[in-house]
N, CA, C, O and CB atoms as a CASP TS submission, in Angstrom:
PFRMAT TS
TARGET T0000
AUTHOR 0000-0000-0000
METHOD Language model
MODEL 1
PARENT N/A
ATOM      1  N   MET     1       0.824  -1.195   0.003  1.00  0.00           N
ATOM      2  CA  MET     1      -0.009  -0.026   0.007  1.00  0.00           C
ATOM      3  C   MET     1       0.870   1.243   0.002  1.00  0.00           C
ATOM      4  O   MET     1       1.905   1.285   0.666  1.00  0.00           O
ATOM      5  CB  MET     1      -0.951  -0.048   1.228  1.00  0.00           C
ATOM      6  N   PHE     2       0.463   2.238  -0.726  1.00  0.00           N
ATOM      7  CA  PHE     2       1.224   3.491  -0.820  1.00  0.00           C
ATOM      8  C   PHE     2       1.128   4.278   0.468  1.00  0.00           C
ATOM      9  O   PHE     2       0.039   4.432   1.022  1.00  0.00           O
ATOM     10  CB  PHE     2       0.724   4.343  -1.990  1.00  0.00           C
ATOM     11  N   SER     3       2.226   4.767   0.943  1.00  0.00           N
ATOM     12  CA  SER     3       2.260   5.637   2.126  1.00  0.00           C
ATOM     13  C   SER     3       2.900   6.961   1.703  1.00  0.00           C
ATOM     14  O   SER     3       4.054   6.960   1.275  1.00  0.00           O
ATOM     15  CB  SER     3       3.060   4.965   3.324  1.00  0.00           C
ATOM     16  N   PRO     4       2.191   8.093   1.809  1.00  0.00           N
ATOM     17  CA  PRO     4       2.808   9.338   1.389  1.00  0.00           C
ATOM     18  C   PRO     4       3.963   9.764   2.280  1.00  0.00           C
ATOM     19  O   PRO     4       4.667  10.719   1.955  1.00  0.00           O
ATOM     20  CB  PRO     4       1.784  10.418   1.352  1.00  0.00           C
ATOM     21  N   TYR     5       4.168   9.091   3.374  1.00  0.00           N
ATOM     22  CA  TYR     5       5.210   9.478   4.313  1.00  0.00           C
ATOM     23  C   TYR     5       6.381   8.489   4.299  1.00  0.00           C
ATOM     24  O   TYR     5       7.178   8.474   5.236  1.00  0.00           O
ATOM     25  CB  TYR     5       4.631   9.582   5.717  1.00  0.00           C
ATOM     26  N   SER     6       6.493   7.684   3.276  1.00  0.00           N
ATOM     27  CA  SER     6       7.575   6.683   3.209  1.00  0.00           C
ATOM     28  C   SER     6       8.954   7.302   3.072  1.00  0.00           C
ATOM     29  O   SER     6       9.955   6.608   3.253  1.00  0.00           O
ATOM     30  CB  SER     6       7.340   5.747   2.049  1.00  0.00           C
ATOM     31  N   ALA     7       9.036   8.605   2.754  1.00  0.00           N
ATOM     32  CA  ALA     7      10.337   9.258   2.636  1.00  0.00           C
ATOM     33  C   ALA     7      10.934   9.576   3.990  1.00  0.00           C
ATOM     34  O   ALA     7      12.106   9.946   4.062  1.00  0.00           O
ATOM     35  CB  ALA     7      10.215  10.525   1.823  1.00  0.00           C
ATOM     36  N   PHE     8      10.193   9.449   5.039  1.00  0.00           N
ATOM     37  CA  PHE     8      10.648   9.817   6.356  1.00  0.00           C
ATOM     38  C   PHE     8      10.745   8.582   7.263  1.00  0.00           C
ATOM     39  O   PHE     8       9.924   7.670   7.169  1.00  0.00           O
ATOM     40  CB  PHE     8       9.713  10.858   6.961  1.00  0.00           C
ATOM     41  N   LYS     9      11.754   8.564   8.137  1.00  0.00           N
ATOM     42  CA  LYS     9      11.951   7.427   9.028  1.00  0.00           C
ATOM     43  C   LYS     9      10.869   7.349  10.095  1.00  0.00           C
ATOM     44  O   LYS     9      10.224   6.312  10.251  1.00  0.00           O
ATOM     45  CB  LYS     9      13.314   7.507   9.684  1.00  0.00           C
ATOM     46  N   LYS    10      10.668   8.423  10.819  1.00  0.00           N
ATOM     47  CA  LYS    10       9.709   8.448  11.925  1.00  0.00           C
ATOM     48  C   LYS    10       8.950   9.780  11.897  1.00  0.00           C
ATOM     49  O   LYS    10       9.261  10.675  12.683  1.00  0.00           O
ATOM     50  CB  LYS    10      10.432   8.246  13.301  1.00  0.00           C
ATOM     51  N   PRO    11       7.967   9.927  11.012  1.00  0.00           N
ATOM     52  CA  PRO    11       7.252  11.218  10.940  1.00  0.00           C
ATOM     53  C   PRO    11       6.419  11.422  12.202  1.00  0.00           C
ATOM     54  O   PRO    11       5.846  10.478  12.747  1.00  0.00           O
ATOM     55  CB  PRO    11       6.339  11.281   9.674  1.00  0.00           C
ATOM     56  N   VAL    12       6.365  12.648  12.643  1.00  0.00           N
ATOM     57  CA  VAL    12       5.544  13.023  13.812  1.00  0.00           C
ATOM     58  C   VAL    12       4.920  14.388  13.547  1.00  0.00           C
ATOM     59  O   VAL    12       5.427  15.159  12.732  1.00  0.00           O
ATOM     60  CB  VAL    12       6.404  13.050  15.138  1.00  0.00           C
ATOM     61  N   ILE    13       3.844  14.680  14.219  1.00  0.00           N
ATOM     62  CA  ILE    13       3.236  15.983  14.128  1.00  0.00           C
ATOM     63  C   ILE    13       4.019  16.923  15.052  1.00  0.00           C
ATOM     64  O   ILE    13       4.266  16.587  16.210  1.00  0.00           O
ATOM     65  CB  ILE    13       1.717  15.929  14.504  1.00  0.00           C
ATOM     66  N   VAL    14       4.405  18.086  14.552  1.00  0.00           N
ATOM     67  CA  VAL    14       5.213  19.015  15.335  1.00  0.00           C
ATOM     68  C   VAL    14       4.325  19.634  16.415  1.00  0.00           C
ATOM     69  O   VAL    14       3.228  20.115  16.134  1.00  0.00           O
ATOM     70  CB  VAL    14       5.848  20.121  14.423  1.00  0.00           C
ATOM     71  N   GLU    15       4.812  19.613  17.636  1.00  0.00           N
ATOM     72  CA  GLU    15       4.128  20.221  18.764  1.00  0.00           C
ATOM     73  C   GLU    15       4.984  21.340  19.338  1.00  0.00           C
ATOM     74  O   GLU    15       6.176  21.147  19.579  1.00  0.00           O
ATOM     75  CB  GLU    15       3.810  19.171  19.844  1.00  0.00           C
ATOM     76  N   LYS    16       4.403  22.481  19.555  1.00  0.00           N
ATOM     77  CA  LYS    16       5.109  23.676  19.940  1.00  0.00           C
ATOM     78  C   LYS    16       6.033  23.479  21.140  1.00  0.00           C
ATOM     79  O   LYS    16       7.220  23.790  21.045  1.00  0.00           O
ATOM     80  CB  LYS    16       4.130  24.749  20.235  1.00  0.00           C
ATOM     81  N   GLU    17       5.535  22.979  22.246  1.00  0.00           N
ATOM     82  CA  GLU    17       6.327  22.813  23.434  1.00  0.00           C
ATOM     83  C   GLU    17       7.346  21.661  23.341  1.00  0.00           C
ATOM     84  O   GLU    17       8.491  21.791  23.774  1.00  0.00           O
ATOM     85  CB  GLU    17       5.419  22.593  24.591  1.00  0.00           C
ATOM     86  N   LEU    18       6.911  20.564  22.782  1.00  0.00           N
ATOM     87  CA  LEU    18       7.774  19.385  22.681  1.00  0.00           C
ATOM     88  C   LEU    18       8.951  19.611  21.743  1.00  0.00           C
ATOM     89  O   LEU    18      10.043  19.105  22.001  1.00  0.00           O
ATOM     90  CB  LEU    18       6.970  18.191  22.208  1.00  0.00           C
ATOM     91  N   HIS    19       8.757  20.364  20.653  1.00  0.00           N
ATOM     92  CA  HIS    19       9.752  20.505  19.637  1.00  0.00           C
ATOM     93  C   HIS    19      10.374  21.915  19.555  1.00  0.00           C
ATOM     94  O   HIS    19      11.010  22.245  18.554  1.00  0.00           O
ATOM     95  CB  HIS    19       9.152  20.143  18.337  1.00  0.00           C
ATOM     96  N   LYS    20      10.200  22.739  20.585  1.00  0.00           N
ATOM     97  CA  LYS    20      10.649  24.123  20.505  1.00  0.00           C
ATOM     98  C   LYS    20      12.167  24.270  20.375  1.00  0.00           C
ATOM     99  O   LYS    20      12.631  25.322  19.935  1.00  0.00           O
ATOM    100  CB  LYS    20      10.181  24.867  21.717  1.00  0.00           C
ATOM    101  N   LYS    21      12.946  23.272  20.736  1.00  0.00           N
ATOM    102  CA  LYS    21      14.410  23.363  20.612  1.00  0.00           C
ATOM    103  C   LYS    21      14.955  22.586  19.394  1.00  0.00           C
ATOM    104  O   LYS    21      16.167  22.538  19.187  1.00  0.00           O
ATOM    105  CB  LYS    21      15.068  22.836  21.891  1.00  0.00           C
ATOM    106  N   VAL    22      14.084  21.995  18.611  1.00  0.00           N
ATOM    107  CA  VAL    22      14.503  21.219  17.443  1.00  0.00           C
ATOM    108  C   VAL    22      14.908  22.207  16.323  1.00  0.00           C
ATOM    109  O   VAL    22      14.208  23.189  16.079  1.00  0.00           O
ATOM    110  CB  VAL    22      13.345  20.247  16.960  1.00  0.00           C
ATOM    111  N   LYS    23      16.002  21.946  15.673  1.00  0.00           N
ATOM    112  CA  LYS    23      16.515  22.791  14.611  1.00  0.00           C
ATOM    113  C   LYS    23      16.604  21.991  13.316  1.00  0.00           C
ATOM    114  O   LYS    23      16.643  20.761  13.359  1.00  0.00           O
ATOM    115  CB  LYS    23      17.890  23.372  14.990  1.00  0.00           C
ATOM    116  N   VAL    24      16.637  22.651  12.183  1.00  0.00           N
ATOM    117  CA  VAL    24      16.787  22.011  10.898  1.00  0.00           C
ATOM    118  C   VAL    24      18.258  22.083  10.525  1.00  0.00           C
ATOM    119  O   VAL    24      18.850  23.160  10.461  1.00  0.00           O
ATOM    120  CB  VAL    24      15.884  22.677   9.815  1.00  0.00           C
ATOM    121  N   LYS    25      18.841  20.901  10.277  1.00  0.00           N
ATOM    122  CA  LYS    25      20.261  20.854   9.872  1.00  0.00           C
ATOM    123  C   LYS    25      20.369  20.851   8.364  1.00  0.00           C
ATOM    124  O   LYS    25      19.581  20.188   7.690  1.00  0.00           O
ATOM    125  CB  LYS    25      20.967  19.606  10.455  1.00  0.00           C
ATOM    126  N   PRO    26      21.337  21.586   7.817  1.00  0.00           N
ATOM    127  CA  PRO    26      21.561  21.527   6.359  1.00  0.00           C
ATOM    128  C   PRO    26      21.975  20.124   5.951  1.00  0.00           C
ATOM    129  O   PRO    26      22.725  19.455   6.661  1.00  0.00           O
ATOM    130  CB  PRO    26      22.642  22.551   5.920  1.00  0.00           C
ATOM    131  N   ILE    27      21.477  19.684   4.795  1.00  0.00           N
ATOM    132  CA  ILE    27      21.798  18.335   4.293  1.00  0.00           C
ATOM    133  C   ILE    27      22.804  18.480   3.163  1.00  0.00           C
ATOM    134  O   ILE    27      22.587  19.251   2.228  1.00  0.00           O
ATOM    135  CB  ILE    27      20.505  17.572   3.801  1.00  0.00           C
ATOM    136  N   SER    28      23.898  17.744   3.248  1.00  0.00           N
ATOM    137  CA  SER    28      24.903  17.794   2.170  1.00  0.00           C
ATOM    138  C   SER    28      24.890  16.511   1.353  1.00  0.00           C
ATOM    139  O   SER    28      25.398  16.492   0.233  1.00  0.00           O
ATOM    140  CB  SER    28      26.310  18.030   2.750  1.00  0.00           C
ATOM    141  N   ASN    29      24.329  15.461   1.882  1.00  0.00           N
ATOM    142  CA  ASN    29      24.300  14.176   1.172  1.00  0.00           C
ATOM    143  C   ASN    29      22.842  13.684   1.083  1.00  0.00           C
ATOM    144  O   ASN    29      22.234  13.351   2.100  1.00  0.00           O
ATOM    145  CB  ASN    29      25.208  13.112   1.900  1.00  0.00           C
ATOM    146  N   PHE    30      22.299  13.641  -0.117  1.00  0.00           N
ATOM    147  CA  PHE    30      20.923  13.231  -0.321  1.00  0.00           C
ATOM    148  C   PHE    30      20.810  11.742  -0.719  1.00  0.00           C
ATOM    149  O   PHE    30      19.791  11.325  -1.271  1.00  0.00           O
ATOM    150  CB  PHE    30      20.283  14.109  -1.388  1.00  0.00           C
ATOM    151  N   GLU    31      21.846  10.954  -0.443  1.00  0.00           N
ATOM    152  CA  GLU    31      21.846   9.535  -0.763  1.00  0.00           C
ATOM    153  C   GLU    31      20.622   8.805  -0.162  1.00  0.00           C
ATOM    154  O   GLU    31      20.103   7.864  -0.762  1.00  0.00           O
ATOM    155  CB  GLU    31      23.141   8.895  -0.258  1.00  0.00           C
ATOM    156  N   PHE    32      20.181   9.237   0.996  1.00  0.00           N
ATOM    157  CA  PHE    32      19.051   8.591   1.669  1.00  0.00           C
ATOM    158  C   PHE    32      17.748   8.710   0.863  1.00  0.00           C
ATOM    159  O   PHE    32      16.798   7.976   1.133  1.00  0.00           O
ATOM    160  CB  PHE    32      18.856   9.201   3.055  1.00  0.00           C
ATOM    161  N   MET    33      17.687   9.596  -0.095  1.00  0.00           N
ATOM    162  CA  MET    33      16.485   9.805  -0.925  1.00  0.00           C
ATOM    163  C   MET    33      16.574   9.084  -2.279  1.00  0.00           C
ATOM    164  O   MET    33      15.686   9.214  -3.122  1.00  0.00           O
ATOM    165  CB  MET    33      16.268  11.306  -1.159  1.00  0.00           C
ATOM    166  N   LYS    34      17.640   8.336  -2.467  1.00  0.00           N
ATOM    167  CA  LYS    34      17.899   7.679  -3.776  1.00  0.00           C
ATOM    168  C   LYS    34      16.729   6.804  -4.219  1.00  0.00           C
ATOM    169  O   LYS    34      16.394   6.814  -5.403  1.00  0.00           O
ATOM    170  CB  LYS    34      19.176   6.821  -3.700  1.00  0.00           C
ATOM    171  N   THR    35      16.109   6.065  -3.346  1.00  0.00           N
ATOM    172  CA  THR    35      15.049   5.125  -3.714  1.00  0.00           C
ATOM    173  C   THR    35      13.651   5.727  -3.575  1.00  0.00           C
ATOM    174  O   THR    35      12.672   5.059  -3.911  1.00  0.00           O
ATOM    175  CB  THR    35      15.151   3.881  -2.860  1.00  0.00           C
ATOM    176  N   VAL    36      13.524   6.967  -3.092  1.00  0.00           N
ATOM    177  CA  VAL    36      12.234   7.570  -2.918  1.00  0.00           C
ATOM    178  C   VAL    36      11.734   8.135  -4.233  1.00  0.00           C
ATOM    179  O   VAL    36      12.430   8.923  -4.873  1.00  0.00           O
ATOM    180  CB  VAL    36      12.291   8.645  -1.861  1.00  0.00           C
ATOM    181  N   GLU    37      10.535   7.741  -4.646  1.00  0.00           N
ATOM    182  CA  GLU    37       9.987   8.207  -5.914  1.00  0.00           C
ATOM    183  C   GLU    37       8.947   9.285  -5.756  1.00  0.00           C
ATOM    184  O   GLU    37       8.701  10.049  -6.689  1.00  0.00           O
ATOM    185  CB  GLU    37       9.399   7.070  -6.659  1.00  0.00           C
ATOM    186  N   THR    38       8.324   9.366  -4.586  1.00  0.00           N
ATOM    187  CA  THR    38       7.323  10.438  -4.348  1.00  0.00           C
ATOM    188  C   THR    38       7.531  11.038  -2.966  1.00  0.00           C
ATOM    189  O   THR    38       8.024  10.372  -2.056  1.00  0.00           O
ATOM    190  CB  THR    38       5.861   9.887  -4.479  1.00  0.00           C
ATOM    191  N   VAL    39       7.161  12.273  -2.823  1.00  0.00           N
ATOM    192  CA  VAL    39       7.225  12.953  -1.519  1.00  0.00           C
ATOM    193  C   VAL    39       5.955  13.744  -1.328  1.00  0.00           C
ATOM    194  O   VAL    39       5.419  14.282  -2.297  1.00  0.00           O
ATOM    195  CB  VAL    39       8.474  13.883  -1.414  1.00  0.00           C
ATOM    196  N   PRO    40       5.444  13.835  -0.082  1.00  0.00           N
ATOM    197  CA  PRO    40       4.257  14.642   0.169  1.00  0.00           C
ATOM    198  C   PRO    40       4.555  16.125   0.045  1.00  0.00           C
ATOM    199  O   PRO    40       5.665  16.572   0.334  1.00  0.00           O
ATOM    200  CB  PRO    40       3.698  14.342   1.543  1.00  0.00           C
ATOM    201  N   LEU    41       3.568  16.874  -0.382  1.00  0.00           N
ATOM    202  CA  LEU    41       3.727  18.339  -0.554  1.00  0.00           C
ATOM    203  C   LEU    41       2.717  19.077   0.319  1.00  0.00           C
ATOM    204  O   LEU    41       1.585  18.628   0.497  1.00  0.00           O
ATOM    205  CB  LEU    41       3.544  18.752  -2.056  1.00  0.00           C
ATOM    206  N   GLY    42       3.141  20.206   0.854  1.00  0.00           N
ATOM    207  CA  GLY    42       2.221  21.093   1.540  1.00  0.00           C
ATOM    208  C   GLY    42       1.618  22.072   0.527  1.00  0.00           C
ATOM    209  O   GLY    42       2.129  22.216  -0.584  1.00  0.00           O
ATOM    210  N   PHE    43       0.551  22.730   0.907  1.00  0.00           N
ATOM    211  CA  PHE    43      -0.137  23.626  -0.007  1.00  0.00           C
ATOM    212  C   PHE    43       0.789  24.683  -0.595  1.00  0.00           C
ATOM    213  O   PHE    43       0.712  24.987  -1.785  1.00  0.00           O
ATOM    214  CB  PHE    43      -1.283  24.293   0.698  1.00  0.00           C
ATOM    215  N   SER    44       1.670  25.246   0.244  1.00  0.00           N
ATOM    216  CA  SER    44       2.548  26.330  -0.236  1.00  0.00           C
ATOM    217  C   SER    44       3.633  25.798  -1.181  1.00  0.00           C
ATOM    218  O   SER    44       4.313  26.603  -1.817  1.00  0.00           O
ATOM    219  CB  SER    44       3.207  27.054   0.960  1.00  0.00           C
ATOM    220  N   GLU    45       3.822  24.495  -1.298  1.00  0.00           N
ATOM    221  CA  GLU    45       4.873  23.925  -2.151  1.00  0.00           C
ATOM    222  C   GLU    45       4.342  23.513  -3.534  1.00  0.00           C
ATOM    223  O   GLU    45       5.126  23.212  -4.434  1.00  0.00           O
ATOM    224  CB  GLU    45       5.503  22.713  -1.459  1.00  0.00           C
ATOM    225  N   LEU    46       3.025  23.500  -3.700  1.00  0.00           N
ATOM    226  CA  LEU    46       2.433  22.986  -4.935  1.00  0.00           C
ATOM    227  C   LEU    46       2.905  23.717  -6.185  1.00  0.00           C
ATOM    228  O   LEU    46       3.308  23.073  -7.154  1.00  0.00           O
ATOM    229  CB  LEU    46       0.941  23.070  -4.849  1.00  0.00           C
ATOM    230  N   LEU    47       2.865  25.012  -6.186  1.00  0.00           N
ATOM    231  CA  LEU    47       3.229  25.764  -7.384  1.00  0.00           C
ATOM    232  C   LEU    47       4.696  25.591  -7.743  1.00  0.00           C
ATOM    233  O   LEU    47       5.029  25.351  -8.904  1.00  0.00           O
ATOM    234  CB  LEU    47       2.920  27.234  -7.190  1.00  0.00           C
ATOM    235  N   SER    48       5.575  25.711  -6.754  1.00  0.00           N
ATOM    236  CA  SER    48       7.020  25.552  -7.028  1.00  0.00           C
ATOM    237  C   SER    48       7.343  24.147  -7.543  1.00  0.00           C
ATOM    238  O   SER    48       8.078  23.990  -8.517  1.00  0.00           O
ATOM    239  CB  SER    48       7.844  25.838  -5.752  1.00  0.00           C
ATOM    240  N   ALA    49       6.796  23.147  -6.890  1.00  0.00           N
ATOM    241  CA  ALA    49       7.071  21.754  -7.319  1.00  0.00           C
ATOM    242  C   ALA    49       6.517  21.469  -8.703  1.00  0.00           C
ATOM    243  O   ALA    49       7.132  20.730  -9.472  1.00  0.00           O
ATOM    244  CB  ALA    49       6.475  20.756  -6.318  1.00  0.00           C
ATOM    245  N   SER    50       5.367  22.040  -9.036  1.00  0.00           N
ATOM    246  CA  SER    50       4.720  21.753 -10.317  1.00  0.00           C
ATOM    247  C   SER    50       5.502  22.365 -11.484  1.00  0.00           C
ATOM    248  O   SER    50       5.293  21.973 -12.632  1.00  0.00           O
ATOM    249  CB  SER    50       3.278  22.281 -10.314  1.00  0.00           C
ATOM    250  N   MET    51       6.378  23.301 -11.214  1.00  0.00           N
ATOM    251  CA  MET    51       7.195  23.875 -12.272  1.00  0.00           C
ATOM    252  C   MET    51       8.290  22.924 -12.740  1.00  0.00           C
ATOM    253  O   MET    51       8.822  23.076 -13.840  1.00  0.00           O
ATOM    254  CB  MET    51       7.809  25.168 -11.800  1.00  0.00           C
ATOM    255  N   TYR    52       8.626  21.947 -11.910  1.00  0.00           N
ATOM    256  CA  TYR    52       9.722  21.025 -12.229  1.00  0.00           C
ATOM    257  C   TYR    52       9.347  19.556 -12.244  1.00  0.00           C
ATOM    258  O   TYR    52      10.026  18.740 -12.867  1.00  0.00           O
ATOM    259  CB  TYR    52      10.812  21.216 -11.262  1.00  0.00           C
ATOM    260  N   TYR    53       8.270  19.224 -11.561  1.00  0.00           N
ATOM    261  CA  TYR    53       7.883  17.806 -11.446  1.00  0.00           C
ATOM    262  C   TYR    53       6.365  17.681 -11.598  1.00  0.00           C
ATOM    263  O   TYR    53       5.634  18.638 -11.346  1.00  0.00           O
ATOM    264  CB  TYR    53       8.349  17.204 -10.074  1.00  0.00           C
ATOM    265  N   PRO    54       5.894  16.502 -12.011  1.00  0.00           N
ATOM    266  CA  PRO    54       4.437  16.282 -12.036  1.00  0.00           C
ATOM    267  C   PRO    54       3.906  16.225 -10.598  1.00  0.00           C
ATOM    268  O   PRO    54       4.536  15.625  -9.728  1.00  0.00           O
ATOM    269  CB  PRO    54       4.081  14.960 -12.810  1.00  0.00           C
ATOM    270  N   VAL    55       2.765  16.840 -10.355  1.00  0.00           N
ATOM    271  CA  VAL    55       2.137  16.825  -9.016  1.00  0.00           C
ATOM    272  C   VAL    55       0.846  16.024  -9.132  1.00  0.00           C
ATOM    273  O   VAL    55       0.055  16.220 -10.055  1.00  0.00           O
ATOM    274  CB  VAL    55       1.853  18.299  -8.474  1.00  0.00           C
ATOM    275  N   PHE    56       0.650  15.121  -8.179  1.00  0.00           N
ATOM    276  CA  PHE    56      -0.540  14.270  -8.165  1.00  0.00           C
ATOM    277  C   PHE    56      -1.309  14.476  -6.901  1.00  0.00           C
ATOM    278  O   PHE    56      -0.757  14.869  -5.874  1.00  0.00           O
ATOM    279  CB  PHE    56      -0.171  12.807  -8.316  1.00  0.00           C
ATOM    280  N   PHE    57      -2.642  14.196  -6.982  1.00  0.00           N
ATOM    281  CA  PHE    57      -3.496  14.255  -5.807  1.00  0.00           C
ATOM    282  C   PHE    57      -4.106  12.893  -5.615  1.00  0.00           C
ATOM    283  O   PHE    57      -4.478  12.235  -6.587  1.00  0.00           O
ATOM    284  CB  PHE    57      -4.590  15.347  -5.942  1.00  0.00           C
ATOM    285  N   TRP    58      -4.215  12.464  -4.392  1.00  0.00           N
ATOM    286  CA  TRP    58      -4.667  11.126  -4.102  1.00  0.00           C
ATOM    287  C   TRP    58      -5.513  11.217  -2.811  1.00  0.00           C
ATOM    288  O   TRP    58      -5.159  11.958  -1.893  1.00  0.00           O
ATOM    289  CB  TRP    58      -3.445  10.120  -3.951  1.00  0.00           C
ATOM    290  N   GLY    59      -6.620  10.470  -2.742  1.00  0.00           N
ATOM    291  CA  GLY    59      -7.431  10.487  -1.552  1.00  0.00           C
ATOM    292  C   GLY    59      -7.812   9.083  -1.145  1.00  0.00           C
ATOM    293  O   GLY    59      -7.898   8.169  -1.965  1.00  0.00           O
ATOM    294  N   MET    60      -8.040   8.940   0.165  1.00  0.00           N
ATOM    295  CA  MET    60      -8.421   7.649   0.690  1.00  0.00           C
ATOM    296  C   MET    60      -9.163   7.880   2.029  1.00  0.00           C
ATOM    297  O   MET    60      -8.605   8.458   2.962  1.00  0.00           O
ATOM    298  CB  MET    60      -7.159   6.722   0.874  1.00  0.00           C
ATOM    299  N   GLU    61     -10.391   7.433   2.105  1.00  0.00           N
ATOM    300  CA  GLU    61     -11.152   7.520   3.336  1.00  0.00           C
ATOM    301  C   GLU    61     -11.116   8.900   4.008  1.00  0.00           C
ATOM    302  O   GLU    61     -10.721   9.028   5.167  1.00  0.00           O
ATOM    303  CB  GLU    61     -10.647   6.499   4.285  1.00  0.00           C
ATOM    304  N   ARG    62     -11.530   9.919   3.266  1.00  0.00           N
ATOM    305  CA  ARG    62     -11.611  11.302   3.784  1.00  0.00           C
ATOM    306  C   ARG    62     -10.264  11.949   4.019  1.00  0.00           C
ATOM    307  O   ARG    62     -10.212  13.014   4.634  1.00  0.00           O
ATOM    308  CB  ARG    62     -12.379  11.320   5.068  1.00  0.00           C
ATOM    309  N   GLU    63      -9.200  11.377   3.574  1.00  0.00           N
ATOM    310  CA  GLU    63      -7.866  11.991   3.645  1.00  0.00           C
ATOM    311  C   GLU    63      -7.381  12.203   2.233  1.00  0.00           C
ATOM    312  O   GLU    63      -7.474  11.309   1.391  1.00  0.00           O
ATOM    313  CB  GLU    63      -6.855  11.106   4.458  1.00  0.00           C
ATOM    314  N   TYR    64      -6.857  13.404   1.972  1.00  0.00           N
ATOM    315  CA  TYR    64      -6.378  13.708   0.654  1.00  0.00           C
ATOM    316  C   TYR    64      -4.924  14.175   0.709  1.00  0.00           C
ATOM    317  O   TYR    64      -4.528  14.932   1.596  1.00  0.00           O
ATOM    318  CB  TYR    64      -7.260  14.759   0.004  1.00  0.00           C
ATOM    319  N   PHE    65      -4.161  13.716  -0.239  1.00  0.00           N
ATOM    320  CA  PHE    65      -2.732  14.010  -0.242  1.00  0.00           C
ATOM    321  C   PHE    65      -2.366  14.610  -1.584  1.00  0.00           C
ATOM    322  O   PHE    65      -2.986  14.301  -2.602  1.00  0.00           O
ATOM    323  CB  PHE    65      -1.891  12.736   0.045  1.00  0.00           C
ATOM    324  N   SER    66      -1.357  15.467  -1.584  1.00  0.00           N
ATOM    325  CA  SER    66      -0.715  15.875  -2.833  1.00  0.00           C
ATOM    326  C   SER    66       0.713  15.376  -2.731  1.00  0.00           C
ATOM    327  O   SER    66       1.319  15.408  -1.660  1.00  0.00           O
ATOM    328  CB  SER    66      -0.783  17.454  -3.071  1.00  0.00           C
ATOM    329  N   PHE    67       1.243  14.915  -3.849  1.00  0.00           N
ATOM    330  CA  PHE    67       2.615  14.447  -3.828  1.00  0.00           C
ATOM    331  C   PHE    67       3.266  14.711  -5.166  1.00  0.00           C
ATOM    332  O   PHE    67       2.603  14.942  -6.178  1.00  0.00           O
ATOM    333  CB  PHE    67       2.681  12.960  -3.480  1.00  0.00           C
ATOM    334  N   CYS    68       4.572  14.670  -5.140  1.00  0.00           N
ATOM    335  CA  CYS    68       5.378  14.982  -6.317  1.00  0.00           C
ATOM    336  C   CYS    68       6.177  13.751  -6.713  1.00  0.00           C
ATOM    337  O   CYS    68       6.689  13.046  -5.844  1.00  0.00           O
ATOM    338  CB  CYS    68       6.321  16.187  -6.047  1.00  0.00           C
ATOM    339  N   SER    69       6.292  13.482  -7.992  1.00  0.00           N
ATOM    340  CA  SER    69       7.018  12.332  -8.454  1.00  0.00           C
ATOM    341  C   SER    69       8.256  12.775  -9.241  1.00  0.00           C
ATOM    342  O   SER    69       8.243  13.780  -9.952  1.00  0.00           O
ATOM    343  CB  SER    69       6.115  11.438  -9.308  1.00  0.00           C
ATOM    344  N   ASN    70       9.309  11.996  -9.088  1.00  0.00           N
ATOM    345  CA  ASN    70      10.537  12.327  -9.830  1.00  0.00           C
ATOM    346  C   ASN    70      10.488  11.762 -11.230  1.00  0.00           C
ATOM    347  O   ASN    70      11.422  11.963 -12.006  1.00  0.00           O
ATOM    348  CB  ASN    70      11.775  11.798  -9.100  1.00  0.00           C
ATOM    349  N   GLY    71       9.419  11.058 -11.575  1.00  0.00           N
ATOM    350  CA  GLY    71       9.254  10.537 -12.936  1.00  0.00           C
ATOM    351  C   GLY    71       9.796   9.141 -13.138  1.00  0.00           C
ATOM    352  O   GLY    71       9.707   8.626 -14.252  1.00  0.00           O
ATOM    353  N   ASN    72      10.354   8.495 -12.121  1.00  0.00           N
ATOM    354  CA  ASN    72      10.882   7.150 -12.246  1.00  0.00           C
ATOM    355  C   ASN    72       9.799   6.128 -12.023  1.00  0.00           C
ATOM    356  O   ASN    72      10.060   4.927 -12.089  1.00  0.00           O
ATOM    357  CB  ASN    72      12.018   6.928 -11.274  1.00  0.00           C
TER
END
């Protein structure tokens, strides 16, 4: 079964108090994404992603997702 979050090891919902000290580290090696063919997109990412990649919408049981494919 397709999971829109398969690109992430342990996805969690960000909580203000629990994650207030978490920082984003720059990534220099994207080898971990080599086998990932689709990634979930947020609303603000749709236009930018659609300029370079096909964007798809998918729904299942009242949940709808947008995702981007690298074409593989």
